[in-house]
C-alpha positions as CSV (number, residue, x, y, z in Angstrom):
1,M,-3.2,-12.1,-5.1
2,F,-3.6,-9.9,-8.2
3,D,-3.3,-6.5,-6.4
4,R,-0.5,-5.5,-8.8
5,I,-2.8,-5.9,-11.9
6,T,-5.3,-3.2,-12.7
7,F,-8.0,-2.6,-15.3
8,H,-9.0,1.0,-16.0
9,P,-10.9,2.1,-19.1
10,E,-8.8,5.3,-19.4
11,I,-5.4,3.5,-19.1
12,L,-4.3,1.4,-22.0
13,R,-8.0,1.3,-23.1
14,G,-8.9,-1.0,-20.2
15,R,-6.3,-3.7,-20.9
16,A,-4.8,-5.4,-17.9
17,C,-1.6,-3.7,-16.8
18,I,0.9,-3.6,-14.0
19,R,-0.3,-1.1,-11.5
20,G,1.5,2.3,-11.7
21,M,3.6,1.3,-14.7
22,R,1.3,1.0,-17.7
23,I,3.0,-2.1,-18.8
24,P,0.4,-4.5,-20.4
25,V,0.3,-7.9,-18.6
26,P,0.6,-9.8,-22.0
27,V,4.1,-8.1,-22.4
28,I,5.3,-9.6,-19.1
29,V,3.7,-13.0,-19.7
30,G,5.2,-13.1,-23.2
31,R,8.7,-12.3,-21.9
32,I,8.4,-15.0,-19.3
33,A,7.2,-17.5,-21.9
34,H,10.3,-16.7,-23.9
35,G,12.6,-17.4,-21.0
36,V,13.3,-13.9,-19.7
37,S,13.9,-14.0,-16.0
38,F,12.5,-11.6,-13.4
39,D,16.0,-10.3,-12.8
40,E,16.5,-9.7,-16.5
41,M,13.3,-7.7,-16.7
42,L,14.5,-5.6,-13.8
43,T,17.9,-4.9,-15.4
44,T,16.3,-3.9,-18.7
45,R,14.0,-1.6,-16.9
46,I,10.9,-3.4,-18.0
47,L,10.0,-3.7,-14.3
48,S,11.0,-1.7,-11.3
49,R,11.9,-3.1,-7.9
50,R,9.8,-0.3,-6.4
51,T,6.7,-1.8,-8.0
52,F,7.5,-5.1,-6.3
53,S,8.3,-3.8,-2.8
54,R,7.3,-7.0,-0.9
55,P,9.8,-9.2,0.7
56,S,11.9,-11.2,-1.8
57,S,10.2,-14.4,-0.9
58,T,7.0,-13.2,-2.6
59,L,8.6,-11.8,-5.7
60,P,7.7,-13.6,-8.9
61,G,10.4,-15.8,-10.5
């Protein structure tokens, strides 16, 4: 379920981040909490579709 979230002491000082992107999970959660949609995050390059390469039925949002 959480295979896209990683913790590594040498990346972002061990903070939870999106695998391969170095985007802290709290950034994504905060944007969702403020009403930013998954599609908006993709268009503003916060996220990449390449990162979420599963079928669209399993994409968040």
